[in-house]
C-alpha positions as CSV (number, residue, x, y, z in Angstrom):
1,X,-36.1,16.2,-81.3
2,X,-38.8,13.7,-80.5
3,X,-36.4,10.8,-80.3
4,X,-34.7,11.9,-77.1
5,X,-36.1,11.3,-73.6
6,X,-34.7,14.4,-71.9
7,X,-35.5,13.1,-68.4
8,X,-33.0,10.2,-68.9
9,X,-30.0,12.3,-69.8
10,X,-29.3,13.0,-66.1
11,X,-29.1,9.3,-65.3
12,X,-25.6,8.2,-64.6
13,X,-23.8,5.2,-66.0
14,X,-24.2,3.0,-62.8
15,X,-27.9,3.7,-62.6
16,X,-28.4,2.7,-66.2
17,X,-26.4,-0.5,-65.7
18,X,-28.3,-1.3,-62.5
19,X,-31.7,-0.7,-64.2
20,X,-30.6,-2.9,-67.2
21,X,-29.4,-5.7,-65.0
22,X,-32.6,-5.5,-62.9
23,X,-34.8,-5.6,-66.0
24,X,-32.8,-8.4,-67.6
25,X,-33.1,-10.3,-64.3
26,X,-36.9,-9.8,-64.2
27,X,-37.3,-11.0,-67.8
28,X,-35.1,-14.0,-67.1
29,X,-37.4,-14.9,-64.2
30,X,-40.6,-14.4,-66.2
31,X,-39.4,-16.3,-69.2
32,X,-37.5,-19.2,-67.7
33,X,-39.4,-19.8,-64.4
34,X,-42.8,-19.4,-65.8
35,X,-43.7,-22.8,-64.4
36,X,-44.1,-21.3,-60.9
37,X,-46.9,-18.9,-61.9
38,X,-48.5,-21.4,-64.2
39,X,-48.5,-24.1,-61.4
40,X,-49.9,-21.6,-59.0
41,X,-52.6,-20.6,-61.4
42,X,-53.4,-24.2,-62.1
43,X,-53.7,-25.1,-58.5
44,X,-56.1,-22.2,-57.9
45,X,-58.4,-23.2,-60.8
46,X,-59.2,-26.7,-59.5
47,X,-62.9,-26.9,-58.7
48,X,-62.3,-28.0,-55.1
49,X,-60.2,-24.9,-54.5
50,X,-62.7,-22.6,-56.2
51,X,-65.6,-24.0,-54.3
52,X,-63.8,-23.3,-51.0
53,X,-63.5,-19.6,-51.9
54,X,-66.9,-19.3,-53.8
55,X,-69.4,-21.4,-51.9
56,X,-72.2,-21.1,-54.4
57,X,-70.2,-23.3,-56.9
58,X,-70.3,-26.3,-54.5
59,X,-73.2,-28.0,-56.5
60,X,-70.8,-28.2,-59.5
61,X,-68.7,-30.7,-57.4
62,X,-71.6,-33.1,-57.5
63,X,-71.6,-33.3,-61.3
64,X,-70.2,-36.4,-63.0
65,X,-66.4,-36.7,-63.3
66,X,-66.7,-36.3,-67.0
67,X,-68.4,-32.9,-66.7
68,X,-66.1,-31.7,-63.9
69,X,-63.1,-32.7,-66.2
70,X,-64.5,-30.7,-69.1
71,X,-65.1,-27.6,-66.9
72,X,-61.7,-27.8,-65.3
73,X,-59.9,-28.4,-68.6
74,X,-61.7,-25.4,-70.2
75,X,-61.2,-23.2,-67.2
76,X,-57.5,-24.0,-67.1
77,X,-57.1,-23.2,-70.7
78,X,-58.9,-19.9,-70.5
79,X,-57.0,-18.8,-67.4
80,X,-53.6,-19.7,-68.8
81,X,-54.5,-18.1,-72.1
82,X,-55.2,-14.8,-70.3
83,X,-52.0,-15.1,-68.3
84,X,-49.9,-15.6,-71.4
85,X,-51.9,-12.8,-73.2
86,X,-50.9,-10.4,-70.4
87,X,-47.2,-11.6,-70.2
88,X,-46.0,-9.7,-73.3
89,X,-47.5,-6.5,-71.9
90,X,-45.6,-7.0,-68.7
91,X,-42.4,-7.7,-70.6
92,X,-42.9,-4.6,-72.7
93,X,-43.4,-2.4,-69.7
94,X,-40.2,-3.9,-68.1
95,X,-38.3,-3.2,-71.3
96,X,-39.4,0.4,-71.2
97,X,-38.2,0.8,-67.7
98,X,-34.5,0.4,-68.8
99,X,-34.7,4.2,-69.4
100,X,-32.1,4.5,-72.1
101,X,-33.7,3.1,-75.1
102,X,-35.7,5.7,-76.9
103,X,-39.5,5.1,-76.7
104,X,-39.8,5.3,-80.5
105,X,-37.5,2.3,-80.9
106,X,-39.2,0.0,-78.5
107,X,-42.7,0.8,-79.5
108,X,-41.9,0.2,-83.2
109,X,-40.5,-3.2,-82.5
110,X,-43.9,-4.7,-83.0
């Protein structure tokens, strides 16, 4: 049988319930409190903060406010796009850690 994960058969009821609650809690935090990582990422991608870490970008701070605004806006969009592109992969891995759903079912959901 290819639809059975044999290693999971030895897991007890309380372990499955604990893993399920843990994963649901993690998904809740990732979905509903996404503003914390988005705010953290947004604060990191400000040009002043990047120039502190990467000193060779300090000449960019001397550009006009218009050019700096375009760079910061584009950079923020790209970084947040990458973050939201990776978020479903994290959620998929967390769903797979519940350990009682057959792998065939959760890989075929997409």
